[in-house]
N, C-alpha and C positions, 0 to 999 in steps of 0.2 A: 679373030673376027674384027673387022674394022667398023667403027661406029660412024654413022652418017650424021651430018648436022641435024637432020630431022630427029634422030634418036636423042641427041643432046637437048634439043628444044622441047621434045616431048617430056623428058625427065624434068627439065626446069619448070615446065607448066605443072607437072604433077606435084612438084615440091612447093608450089606457090600457095598451097592450102595448109593452114595451121592444123586442121584435122588430119590430113594425110601425113604430115610430119609427126604428129602424135602417134598415129598407127604404126609408122616405121619405128619410132622410138620404142613403143611398147613391144613390138615383135622382136626387137633386138634381145630382150630378156623376158620371154613369155612367162616363165614360171614366177617371176617377180610381179608381173602386172595382171595376170589372169588366174582365175580359179581353175581347179582341175576340171577336166572334161570327162564325160561318160565314155565317149568313143574317141580314139586318137590321142597320141601323146603330144603335149604342147610344143615340145622341141622337135621331135622326129617327124611328126605329121603336120604341125602348124596349129594355128588357133582357129577355131570355128568362127565363121562370120557372125553368128548369133552373139558370141561372147564379145566380139569387137564392137558390135552395135550397142550392146548393153553397157560396156565401159565408156563408150563415146557419148552415150545418152541420146542416140538417134534411132530412127526407124530402120528396119531391115532394107527397104529400098534405097535409103540414103547411104547407108554404109556400103551396100552393094555397088553403088556408083563410085564411091571413093576407092574401093578395092579394085574395081574394073580399071580405073585410071592408073592406079599404081601397077597393076598387072600388065597393062598395055605398054607402060613405060619401061617394063622389064625389071621393076624393083621387087616384085613379089611373084611367087609361084603358088599355084593352087593345086589342091589334091582333093578328090572326092572320097569320102568314107561314108558308106551307107547313103543316107539322104543329105548329108552335111558336106559343105565345102570348107576346107581348112586352108589357111594362108600362112606362108612363112616368107621371110626375106630371102632373096636370091643374092647371097653374099658375093659370089664370084662376079655376077653381073653388076652389082653395086660398085665393087672395086674397079671394074672396067669403066663404068660410067663416071666415077670420080676422076679417073685419069683423063678421060675424054673432056670432061668439063674444065679441068685445070688447063689442059692443052688449048682449049678454045678461048679461054679468057687470059 
């Protein structure tokens, strides 16, 4: 898959937020940064948006917007488990985006 300039620009905009960078950092090692969840495995399923909001110290709507931006940029994947949405990094896409950014600059 070839990345378009728009994809690279979308990623750079998504990474321009300190909070979104923190979310990506925490999701790299979810067991280190988040408490256990009742539903879903932190690594296999991802981290519940509620736990991310809790750790970030923001409201659910605020974290939802950050997670939406990261997802639309292709940095996160989401998965529904019961009434919860879980998020994890899309490592393959992140690697692809890294290469595209380096090639662009």
